[in-house]
C-alpha positions as CSV (number, residue, x, y, z in Angstrom):
1,M,0.0,0.0,0.0
2,K,2.9,2.4,0.8
3,R,4.4,1.7,-2.6
4,I,1.3,2.7,-4.3
5,I,1.2,6.0,-2.4
6,V,4.9,6.7,-3.3
7,L,4.3,6.0,-7.0
8,L,1.2,8.3,-7.1
9,G,3.3,11.0,-5.5
10,L,6.0,10.6,-8.1
11,L,3.4,10.7,-10.9
12,L,2.0,13.9,-9.6
13,M,5.4,15.6,-9.3
14,T,6.4,14.5,-12.8
15,S,3.1,16.0,-14.2
16,M,3.8,19.3,-12.5
17,L,7.3,19.4,-13.8
18,L,6.2,18.7,-17.4
19,V,3.6,21.5,-17.2
20,S,6.2,24.0,-16.0
21,C,8.6,22.9,-18.9
22,I,5.9,23.4,-21.5
23,D,5.7,27.2,-20.6
24,Y,9.3,27.7,-21.8
25,K,9.2,25.6,-25.0
26,A,8.3,26.7,-28.4
27,A,5.1,25.8,-30.1
28,G,6.8,23.4,-32.4
29,D,7.9,21.4,-29.5
30,E,4.4,20.9,-28.0
31,E,3.6,17.7,-29.8
32,L,6.8,16.1,-28.7
33,V,6.3,17.1,-25.0
34,D,2.7,15.8,-25.1
35,S,3.8,12.4,-26.5
36,E,6.5,12.0,-23.9
37,L,4.1,12.9,-21.2
38,V,1.6,10.3,-22.3
39,D,4.2,7.6,-22.4
40,L,5.4,8.4,-19.0
41,E,1.9,8.4,-17.5
42,V,1.2,5.0,-19.2
43,E,4.4,3.5,-17.8
44,M,3.7,4.8,-14.3
45,G,0.0,3.7,-14.6
46,D,1.1,0.2,-15.4
47,E,3.4,0.2,-12.4
48,V,0.6,1.3,-10.2
49,L,-1.7,-1.4,-11.6
50,D,0.9,-4.1,-11.1
51,E,1.4,-3.0,-7.5
52,T,-2.4,-3.0,-6.9
53,E,-2.7,-6.5,-8.3
54,L,0.1,-7.7,-6.2
55,E,-1.5,-6.1,-3.1
56,E,-4.8,-7.7,-3.9
57,S,-3.1,-11.1,-4.4
58,E,-1.3,-10.8,-1.0
59,S,-4.6,-9.8,0.6
60,D,-6.5,-12.8,-0.8
61,A,-3.7,-15.1,0.4
62,T,-3.9,-13.6,3.8
63,E,-7.7,-14.1,4.0
64,D,-7.4,-17.7,2.9
65,L,-4.8,-18.3,5.6
66,V,-7.1,-16.7,8.2
67,E,-10.0,-18.8,7.1
68,E,-7.9,-22.0,7.4
69,E,-6.8,-21.0,10.8
70,E,-10.5,-20.3,11.8
71,E,-11.5,-23.7,10.5
72,V,-8.8,-25.4,12.6
73,V,-10.0,-23.5,15.7
74,V,-13.6,-24.7,15.1
75,E,-12.5,-28.3,14.9
76,E,-10.4,-28.0,18.1
77,Q,-13.0,-26.5,20.5
78,E,-11.6,-25.3,23.8
79,V,-13.0,-27.2,26.8
80,V,-12.9,-25.4,30.1
81,A,-13.7,-27.4,33.3
82,S,-14.8,-25.7,36.5
83,E,-12.9,-26.6,39.6
84,D,-15.8,-25.7,41.9
85,L,-18.0,-28.7,42.9
86,V,-21.6,-27.8,43.4
87,T,-23.5,-29.9,45.9
88,I,-27.2,-30.6,45.6
89,E,-29.1,-32.8,48.1
90,A,-32.4,-34.8,47.7
91,D,-34.1,-37.6,49.6
92,E,-34.8,-41.1,48.5
93,S,-38.0,-41.4,46.5
94,E,-37.8,-37.7,45.6
95,F,-38.1,-36.6,42.0
96,V,-34.8,-34.8,41.0
97,D,-35.1,-32.1,38.4
98,L,-31.8,-30.3,37.9
99,G,-31.9,-26.9,36.2
100,A,-29.1,-24.7,34.9
101,V,-28.8,-21.0,33.9
102,V,-26.2,-20.8,31.1
103,V,-25.4,-17.4,29.3
104,D,-23.1,-16.6,26.5
105,P,-21.4,-13.1,26.4
106,D,-21.6,-13.2,22.6
107,D,-25.3,-14.1,22.6
108,D,-24.4,-17.3,20.8
109,E,-26.8,-20.2,21.0
110,V,-25.8,-22.5,23.9
111,T,-26.8,-26.2,24.4
112,Y,-26.2,-28.1,27.6
113,Y,-26.9,-31.6,29.0
114,F,-26.3,-33.6,32.2
115,S,-24.6,-37.0,32.7
116,A,-26.0,-40.1,34.5
117,P,-27.6,-41.0,36.8
118,V,-29.9,-38.2,35.8
119,D,-31.1,-38.1,32.2
120,K,-29.8,-35.5,29.7
121,S,-32.4,-33.0,30.8
122,G,-31.5,-33.4,34.5
123,E,-34.4,-35.5,35.6
124,W,-34.4,-38.7,37.8
125,Q,-37.1,-40.4,39.8
126,T,-35.2,-41.8,42.8
127,N,-36.3,-44.8,44.8
128,Y,-35.6,-46.2,48.2
129,G,-32.2,-47.8,48.1
130,D,-30.7,-45.1,45.9
131,A,-29.0,-43.3,48.8
132,G,-25.4,-42.3,48.1
133,D,-23.2,-39.6,46.4
134,Y,-23.2,-39.2,42.6
135,V,-21.0,-37.0,40.5
136,V,-23.1,-35.4,37.7
137,T,-21.4,-33.4,34.9
138,L,-23.1,-30.5,33.3
139,T,-21.7,-29.8,29.8
140,A,-22.5,-26.6,27.9
141,S,-21.3,-25.6,24.4
142,D,-21.7,-22.7,21.9
143,T,-20.1,-24.9,19.2
144,V,-16.8,-23.1,19.7
145,H,-16.2,-23.4,23.4
146,T,-17.3,-26.2,25.7
147,V,-17.4,-25.8,29.5
148,T,-18.2,-28.4,32.2
149,Q,-19.4,-28.2,35.7
150,D,-19.3,-31.1,38.2
151,I,-22.2,-31.5,40.5
152,L,-22.2,-33.6,43.7
153,L,-25.7,-35.1,43.8
154,R,-26.2,-36.4,47.3
155,I,-29.3,-38.7,47.8
156,N,-30.1,-38.9,51.5
157,R,-31.3,-42.2,53.0
158,V,-34.9,-42.2,54.1
159,N,-35.8,-45.3,56.2
160,V,-39.2,-46.8,55.7
161,A,-40.9,-49.5,57.7
162,P,-41.0,-53.0,56.2
163,Q,-44.1,-53.8,54.2
164,I,-46.1,-56.9,55.0
165,S,-48.0,-58.6,52.2
166,E,-51.7,-58.3,52.4
167,L,-53.1,-60.9,54.8
168,G,-56.8,-61.9,54.9
169,D,-58.7,-63.9,57.5
170,L,-58.2,-67.7,57.3
171,S,-60.6,-70.6,58.0
172,Y,-59.7,-74.2,58.4
173,S,-61.2,-77.3,60.0
174,E,-60.0,-79.5,62.8
175,G,-57.6,-82.1,61.5
176,D,-56.2,-79.8,58.8
177,E,-52.5,-79.1,58.4
178,I,-51.8,-75.3,58.1
179,V,-48.6,-74.1,56.4
180,F,-48.3,-70.3,56.8
181,E,-45.7,-68.0,55.3
182,V,-45.4,-64.2,55.4
183,I,-43.8,-62.1,52.8
184,A,-42.3,-58.9,54.1
185,I,-40.1,-56.6,52.1
186,D,-38.1,-53.5,53.0
187,P,-38.0,-50.7,50.5
188,N,-34.5,-49.8,51.7
189,G,-33.3,-53.3,51.2
190,D,-32.6,-53.8,54.9
191,S,-32.8,-57.2,56.5
192,V,-36.2,-57.9,58.0
193,E,-37.1,-60.0,61.0
194,V,-40.6,-61.4,61.0
195,E,-42.5,-62.5,64.2
196,I,-45.8,-64.4,64.2
197,S,-48.0,-65.1,67.1
198,E,-49.2,-68.6,68.2
199,P,-50.4,-71.0,66.9
200,L,-48.7,-70.0,63.7
201,A,-45.4,-69.0,65.2
202,S,-43.4,-71.8,63.5
203,G,-45.3,-71.5,60.2
204,L,-46.8,-75.0,60.7
205,F,-49.9,-75.8,62.6
206,E,-51.2,-79.4,62.7
207,T,-54.7,-79.1,64.1
208,D,-56.5,-81.8,66.0
209,H,-59.8,-82.4,67.7
210,T,-59.0,-79.8,70.4
211,S,-58.0,-76.9,68.0
212,S,-61.4,-75.4,67.2
213,G,-61.7,-71.8,68.0
214,V,-61.0,-68.3,66.8
215,Y,-57.4,-67.0,67.0
216,E,-56.1,-63.4,66.5
217,I,-52.8,-63.7,64.6
218,V,-50.4,-60.8,64.9
219,V,-47.6,-60.5,62.3
220,K,-44.7,-58.1,63.0
221,A,-41.9,-57.1,60.6
222,D,-38.9,-55.2,62.0
223,D,-35.8,-53.8,60.2
224,G,-34.0,-52.9,63.3
225,E,-35.2,-49.3,63.3
226,L,-38.9,-49.3,62.2
227,S,-41.5,-52.0,62.4
228,S,-45.0,-52.7,61.0
229,E,-47.8,-55.0,62.1
230,S,-50.6,-56.8,60.5
231,V,-53.5,-58.6,62.3
232,F,-55.9,-61.2,60.9
233,T,-58.2,-63.9,62.2
234,L,-57.7,-67.6,62.0
235,T,-60.8,-69.7,62.5
236,I,-60.7,-73.4,63.1
237,E,-64.0,-75.1,62.6
238,D,-65.0,-77.8,65.0
239,V,-65.1,-81.3,63.5
240,N,-67.0,-83.7,65.8
241,V,-65.2,-86.8,66.8
242,L,-67.6,-89.7,67.3
243,P,-67.8,-91.4,70.6
244,V,-66.0,-94.7,70.9
245,I,-67.7,-97.6,72.6
246,S,-65.6,-100.4,74.0
247,G,-65.8,-103.4,76.4
248,F,-68.3,-105.5,74.4
249,E,-68.2,-108.6,72.2
250,D,-70.6,-111.2,70.9
251,L,-71.5,-113.7,73.6
252,T,-72.5,-117.4,73.8
253,V,-73.9,-118.3,77.1
254,K,-76.1,-121.0,78.6
255,E,-79.4,-120.8,80.2
256,G,-79.1,-120.0,83.8
257,D,-76.1,-117.7,83.3
258,T,-75.9,-114.1,84.1
259,I,-74.7,-111.6,81.5
260,E,-73.0,-108.4,82.8
261,L,-71.8,-105.9,80.2
262,D,-68.8,-103.8,81.3
263,L,-69.0,-101.0,78.7
264,S,-66.9,-97.8,78.4
265,V,-67.4,-94.8,76.2
266,E,-64.7,-92.3,75.2
267,D,-65.3,-88.9,73.5
268,L,-62.2,-87.0,72.4
269,D,-64.1,-83.8,72.2
270,G,-65.1,-84.2,75.9
271,D,-68.8,-84.1,75.0
272,S,-71.4,-85.5,77.4
273,I,-72.4,-89.0,76.3
274,S,-75.8,-90.6,76.6
275,L,-75.5,-94.5,76.6
276,T,-78.5,-96.7,75.8
277,I,-78.6,-100.6,76.0
278,S,-81.6,-102.4,74.5
279,D,-83.5,-105.3,75.9
280,P,-83.2,-108.1,76.9
281,V,-80.0,-106.9,78.7
282,G,-81.4,-103.5,79.6
283,Q,-80.0,-100.2,80.7
284,D,-78.2,-101.6,83.7
285,G,-76.2,-104.0,81.5
286,V,-77.2,-107.1,83.5
287,W,-79.3,-110.1,82.3
288,E,-80.0,-113.1,84.5
289,L,-80.9,-115.9,82.1
290,S,-83.6,-118.4,82.9
291,F,-83.9,-121.9,81.7
292,T,-86.4,-120.9,79.1
293,D,-84.3,-118.1,77.5
294,N,-82.5,-120.2,75.1
295,G,-82.2,-118.6,71.6
296,E,-80.4,-115.9,69.8
297,Y,-80.6,-112.2,70.7
298,E,-79.3,-108.9,69.3
299,V,-78.6,-106.2,71.8
300,T,-78.1,-102.6,70.5
301,I,-75.8,-100.2,72.3
302,T,-76.2,-96.5,71.4
303,A,-73.9,-93.6,72.3
304,D,-75.1,-90.0,71.7
305,D,-72.8,-87.0,72.2
306,G,-75.5,-84.5,71.2
307,K,-74.0,-84.1,67.7
308,D,-73.8,-87.6,66.4
309,I,-75.0,-91.1,67.4
310,V,-72.9,-94.2,67.4
311,T,-74.5,-97.6,67.4
312,E,-72.9,-101.0,68.2
313,T,-74.5,-104.4,68.2
314,I,-73.9,-107.5,70.4
315,N,-75.0,-110.9,69.3
316,I,-75.9,-113.2,72.2
317,V,-76.6,-116.9,71.8
318,V,-78.2,-118.6,74.7
319,E,-77.9,-122.3,74.7
320,D,-80.5,-124.6,76.1
321,V,-79.7,-126.5,79.2
322,N,-81.8,-129.5,80.0
323,M,-82.7,-129.5,83.6
324,P,-84.0,-132.6,85.5
325,P,-87.5,-132.5,86.7
326,Q,-88.0,-131.0,90.1
327,I,-90.4,-132.5,92.6
328,I,-92.1,-129.5,94.1
329,D,-94.7,-131.1,96.3
330,I,-96.1,-134.6,97.3
331,N,-99.7,-134.9,98.5
332,L,-102.3,-137.5,99.2
333,E,-104.9,-138.0,96.6
334,R,-108.2,-139.5,97.7
335,N,-111.0,-140.7,95.5
């Protein structure tokens, strides 16, 4: 550029010098002077043109170089990491929604995103058991520069009492075998101790004829800090146990004998028993046979516990015994 200015100055000075020379020359010399002046101006103009073209060429080359450098800068974005650690706290089961205010001094469009465990928009539905410290990185970029910010996301533990599976009332009958199991879970993943009241404490209840009744069952689950309880009703329906008659058998006796029945009745439920013995033995269980009682007899024994009746039968065979005649009386017969 400086060279162009110098050449223009020289051109101007030469023109002025020629003009002053023309004033002192004769008219016959005017055409010569004009011709020389034109040639000089043409030569100097060409030089100026050459210099201009050279300057433009150098300028274009400089611009290309700058563009190449700018392209390199775009490909190698500067990443600036913040040394300050931001701490954010939340509780288990809380919905985490991280937000960020990011500005650009050049008013460039800026995009940003978060790293795990939150999603890219900064959201995370925590659950029980997620307690702990997490480092989340916020990354922001304007396509030229990228900056990052580490965030310490602290999820505080919130203890929750164990949860007992839903328990409904139960109904069984005497004689049934009951296998009982409780499912108790802890949302925090803590170890749970389960306690069950009798008669299901062991988880196995073999009922019998004495088990009828209504039981209130209490189930307790404890994680060492908090506990929960559930109560339900266990009903054992009575199943009547029939009375048992013993002490009898079929008999074969002879006329003149005495039959004495030694009966016993047992009722496992402890019910009151009504015992009936049919004739010819009778209610007292004793039969004194005469010499005319020979034959076969069926005696019925009945036991009634008020719920059910049990009947047993005794077959009795009475054998004939031929007895000699007996002289009862002697008297005088007169005609």
